[in-house]
VEXSEBA-412995 format. One record per residue: x, y, z of N, C-alpha, C, CB in turn; residue number from 1. Coordinates in steps of 0.02 Angstrom, whole numbers, padded with zeros to 5 digits, always signed. Glycine has a CB too. Example, Ala and Ser with C-alpha at 12.3 -4.5 7.8 and 13.67 -1.06 7.14 Angstrom:
((+00660; -00284; +00390); (+00615; -00225; +00390); (+00660; -00165; +00390); (+00565; -00224; +00452); 1)
((+00642; -00112; +00354); (+00684; -00053; +00357); (+00645; +00002; +00394); (+00704; -00030; +00286); 2)
//
This chain:
((-00685; +01414; -00444); (-00627; +01372; -00450); (-00645; +01310; -00491); (-00599; +01352; -00379); 1)
((-00604; +01294; -00539); (-00618; +01237; -00583); (-00600; +01171; -00550); (-00580; +01245; -00647); 2)
((-00625; +01118; -00581); (-00613; +01051; -00554); (-00539; +01033; -00557); (-00654; +01000; -00593); 3)
((-00503; +01060; -00606); (-00431; +01046; -00611); (-00393; +01077; -00553); (-00404; +01072; -00678); 4)
((-00412; +01137; -00533); (-00378; +01169; -00476); (-00394; +01132; -00411); (-00400; +01244; -00471); 5)
((-00457; +01112; -00404); (-00477; +01074; -00344); (-00439; +01008; -00339); (-00553; +01060; -00344); 6)
((-00433; +00973; -00394); (-00397; +00909; -00393); (-00323; +00920; -00379); (-00407; +00872; -00459); 7)
((-00294; +00974; -00404); (-00224; +00988; -00390); (-00214; +01005; -00317); (-00200; +01046; -00434); 8)
((-00260; +01042; -00287); (-00255; +01058; -00216); (-00261; +00995; -00174); (-00310; +01109; -00195); 9)
((-00308; +00952; -00191); (-00316; +00888; -00155); (-00253; +00846; -00162); (-00377; +00849; -00181); 10)
((-00225; +00844; -00222); (-00163; +00807; -00233); (-00107; +00832; -00188); (-00143; +00812; -00306); 11)
((-00097; +00897; -00185); (-00043; +00926; -00144); (-00054; +00912; -00070); (-00037; +01002; -00157); 12)
((-00117; +00920; -00047); (-00132; +00907; +00023); (-00117; +00835; +00042); (-00206; +00924; +00038); 13)
((-00137; +00789; +00000); (-00126; +00718; +00017); (-00054; +00697; +00004); (-00172; +00674; -00022); 14)
((-00019; +00730; -00039); (+00053; +00719; -00046); (+00089; +00739; +00018); (+00082; +00758; -00106); 15)
((+00069; +00795; +00047); (+00097; +00818; +00111); (+00081; +00767; +00166); (+00071; +00888; +00130); 16)
((+00019; +00742; +00166); (+00000; +00691; +00216); (+00042; +00628; +00209); (-00074; +00675; +00210); 17)
((+00057; +00608; +00147); (+00100; +00550; +00137); (+00170; +00563; +00165); (+00105; +00532; +00062); 18)
((+00197; +00621; +00151); (+00265; +00638; +00174); (+00266; +00646; +00250); (+00290; +00702; +00140); 19)
((+00214; +00678; +00277); (+00211; +00691; +00349); (+00205; +00625; +00388); (+00151; +00737; +00366); 20)
((+00169; +00577; +00361); (+00164; +00508; +00387); (+00135; +00504; +00458); (+00232; +00476; +00386); 21)
((+00088; +00547; +00475); (+00055; +00544; +00540); (-00005; +00498; +00538); (+00033; +00614; +00562); 22)
((-00036; +00490; +00480); (-00091; +00443; +00470); (-00064; +00381; +00436); (-00149; +00476; +00429); 23)
((-00094; +00323; +00450); (-00074; +00264; +00412); (-00086; +00275; +00337); (-00112; +00201; +00437); 24)
((-00044; +00245; +00296); (-00048; +00257; +00224); (-00115; +00235; +00196); (+00008; +00219; +00189); 25)
((-00143; +00180; +00220); (-00208; +00157; +00195); (-00263; +00207; +00212); (-00226; +00088; +00224); 26)
((-00259; +00236; +00271); (-00309; +00287; +00291); (-00303; +00348; +00246); (-00299; +00307; +00364); 27)
((-00243; +00368; +00231); (-00232; +00426; +00189); (-00260; +00414; +00118); (-00157; +00443; +00185); 28)
((-00249; +00355; +00092); (-00273; +00338; +00025); (-00350; +00339; +00022); (-00247; +00269; +00003); 29)
((-00381; +00307; +00070); (-00454; +00303; +00070); (-00484; +00373; +00082); (-00480; +00254; +00123); 30)
((-00453; +00411; +00127); (-00476; +00479; +00139); (-00469; +00522; +00077); (-00437; +00510; +00197); 31)
((-00414; +00514; +00041); (-00404; +00550; -00021); (-00457; +00533; -00073); (-00336; +00536; -00049); 32)
((-00474; +00469; -00079); (-00527; +00449; -00126); (-00594; +00478; -00105); (-00532; +00372; -00130); 33)
((-00608; +00477; -00040); (-00672; +00504; -00017); (-00676; +00579; -00030); (-00680; +00490; +00059); 34)
((-00621; +00615; -00019); (-00621; +00688; -00031); (-00631; +00702; -00105); (-00554; +00719; -00007); 35)
((-00602; +00662; -00149); (-00612; +00672; -00221); (-00685; +00663; -00240); (-00568; +00623; -00261); 36)
((-00719; +00614; -00209); (-00790; +00603; -00222); (-00832; +00660; -00194); (-00813; +00535; -00194); 37)
((-00816; +00680; -00132); (-00855; +00734; -00099); (-00851; +00799; -00139); (-00829; +00745; -00028); 38)
((-00792; +00816; -00164); (-00784; +00878; -00201); (-00804; +00871; -00275); (-00713; +00901; -00197); 39)
((-00827; +00812; -00295); (-00852; +00803; -00363); (-00799; +00798; -00416); (-00897; +00858; -00379); 40)
((-00738; +00782; -00396); (-00683; +00775; -00445); (-00694; +00712; -00486); (-00614; +00773; -00410); 41)
((-00718; +00658; -00454); (-00732; +00596; -00489); (-00791; +00562; -00455); (-00670; +00550; -00491); 42)
((-00819; +00513; -00489); (-00875; +00477; -00459); (-00850; +00420; -00414); (-00922; +00449; -00513); 43)
((-00895; +00390; -00376); (-00877; +00339; -00328); (-00843; +00279; -00360); (-00938; +00317; -00290); 44)
((-00870; +00257; -00417); (-00843; +00197; -00450); (-00772; +00210; -00474); (-00888; +00177; -00509); 45)
((-00758; +00269; -00498); (-00691; +00285; -00521); (-00642; +00288; -00463); (-00691; +00352; -00559); 46)
((-00664; +00317; -00408); (-00620; +00326; -00350); (-00605; +00261; -00314); (-00649; +00376; -00302); 47)
((-00656; +00220; -00305); (-00648; +00160; -00264); (-00651; +00095; -00304); (-00701; +00158; -00212); 48)
((-00659; +00098; -00368); (-00667; +00038; -00409); (-00607; -00009; -00409); (-00681; +00058; -00478); 49)
((-00548; +00018; -00407); (-00488; -00024; -00411); (-00472; -00061; -00347); (-00430; +00018; -00431); 50)
((-00504; -00044; -00291); (-00492; -00080; -00229); (-00518; -00151; -00232); (-00525; -00043; -00171); 51)
((-00565; -00166; -00277); (-00591; -00233; -00285); (-00553; -00273; -00337); (-00665; -00230; -00304); 52)
((-00501; -00245; -00365); (-00462; -00279; -00416); (-00429; -00342; -00388); (-00409; -00232; -00445); 53)
((-00426; -00394; -00427); (-00395; -00457; -00403); (-00321; -00447; -00389); (-00405; -00512; -00456); 54)
((-00289; -00402; -00424); (-00218; -00388; -00411); (-00208; -00357; -00342); (-00189; -00342; -00465); 55)
((-00251; -00310; -00325); (-00247; -00278; -00259); (-00260; -00330; -00204); (-00297; -00220; -00253); 56)
((-00310; -00371; -00212); (-00327; -00423; -00162); (-00268; -00472; -00156); (-00392; -00461; -00183); 57)
((-00239; -00492; -00211); (-00182; -00538; -00209); (-00123; -00507; -00174); (-00162; -00559; -00280); 58)
((-00109; -00444; -00188); (-00053; -00409; -00155); (-00064; -00405; -00080); (-00043; -00339; -00185); 59)
((-00124; -00388; -00059); (-00139; -00384; +00013); (-00130; -00453; +00045); (-00211; -00359; +00024); 60)
((-00153; -00505; +00012); (-00145; -00573; +00039); (-00072; -00593; +00046); (-00180; -00622; -00006); 61)
((-00031; -00577; -00003); (+00040; -00593; +00000); (+00074; -00554; +00057); (+00074; -00576; -00067); 62)
((+00054; -00492; +00066); (+00083; -00452; +00121); (+00065; -00481; +00189); (+00061; -00379; +00116); 63)
((+00003; -00505; +00196); (-00019; -00534; +00260); (+00019; -00599; +00273); (-00094; -00548; +00259); 64)
((+00026; -00641; +00223); (+00062; -00704; +00232); (+00136; -00691; +00247); (+00055; -00748; +00169); 65)
((+00166; -00642; +00212); (+00235; -00625; +00226); (+00246; -00600; +00296); (+00259; -00574; +00176); 66)
((+00201; -00558; +00320); (+00206; -00533; +00389); (+00198; -00589; +00439); (+00154; -00479; +00402); 67)
((+00153; -00636; +00425); (+00144; -00693; +00471); (+00205; -00738; +00472); (+00082; -00733; +00449); 68)
((+00235; -00749; +00415); (+00295; -00791; +00411); (+00353; -00758; +00449); (+00315; -00805; +00338); 69)
((+00359; -00692; +00443); (+00412; -00656; +00478); (+00399; -00655; +00554); (+00419; -00585; +00452); 70)
((+00336; -00646; +00573); (+00319; -00640; +00645); (+00327; -00707; +00681); (+00247; -00615; +00653); 71)
((+00315; -00762; +00648); (+00321; -00828; +00681); (+00393; -00853; +00684); (+00278; -00878; +00645); 72)
((+00438; -00821; +00647); (+00507; -00842; +00647); (+00523; -00892; +00592); (+00524; -00872; +00713); 73)
((+00474; -00910; +00552); (+00486; -00958; +00499); (+00535; -00931; +00447); (+00420; -00977; +00465); 74)
((+00531; -00867; +00431); (+00577; -00838; +00383); (+00649; -00842; +00407); (+00558; -00765; +00369); 75)
((+00659; -00829; +00471); (+00727; -00834; +00500); (+00752; -00906; +00497); (+00727; -00807; +00573); 76)
((+00708; -00953; +00514); (+00728; -01024; +00513); (+00746; -01046; +00442); (+00672; -01068; +00541); 77)
((+00707; -01026; +00393); (+00722; -01044; +00323); (+00787; -01011; +00301); (+00664; -01024; +00276); 78)
((+00797; -00948; +00320); (+00859; -00913; +00302); (+00920; -00947; +00333); (+00856; -00841; +00326); 79)
((+00915; -00966; +00396); (+00971; -01002; +00428); (+00984; -01069; +00395); (+00957; -01013; +00503); 80)
((+00931; -01105; +00375); (+00939; -01169; +00341); (+00974; -01160; +00274); (+00870; -01202; +00331); 81)
((+00955; -01107; +00237); (+00987; -01094; +00172); (+01060; -01076; +00181); (+00950; -01038; +00134); 82)
((+01076; -01038; +00233); (+01146; -01020; +00246); (+01186; -01082; +00263); (+01150; -00968; +00304); 83)
((+01157; -01128; +00303); (+01192; -01189; +00321); (+01205; -01233; +00260); (+01153; -01228; +00374); 84)
((+01155; -01240; +00217); (+01163; -01282; +00157); (+01214; -01252; +00110); (+01094; -01290; +00121); 85)
((+01212; -01186; +00101); (+01257; -01154; +00053); (+01326; -01140; +00084); (+01227; -01090; +00027); 86)
((+01335; -01152; +00148); (+01397; -01141; +00184); (+01423; -01070; +00175); (+01450; -01191; +00161); 87)
((+01376; -01022; +00173); (+01394; -00952; +00169); (+01412; -00928; +00099); (+01451; -00939; +00214); 88)
((+01409; -00971; +00048); (+01426; -00951; -00019); (+01366; -00918; -00053); (+01449; -01012; -00060); 89)
((+01377; -00857; -00078); (+01323; -00822; -00113); (+01307; -00854; -00180); (+01342; -00749; -00123); 90)
((+01356; -00885; -00212); (+01346; -00916; -00277); (+01299; -00976; -00271); (+01413; -00937; -00308); 91)
((+01307; -01016; -00218); (+01264; -01075; -00209); (+01195; -01052; -00191); (+01292; -01121; -00154); 92)
//
């Protein structure tokens, strides 16, 4: 079996795992990268290199801050304040 067939099989398996949604998405992604390295489809640096990207780190940070703002109720308070100031007008 060629490397192209192996990578296509891995792709289909992990696409099913994404759709099935029994594993957390981050776990599925890292597991998929590890399987690609184990089966020799790509090397370690190619599979995991982009996780250290500044864009990925920034996105993760923004998601953490957004979740914290929502969990503390600050987002709701700011939303209510904006509604009060704009008096319900979408244009304002």
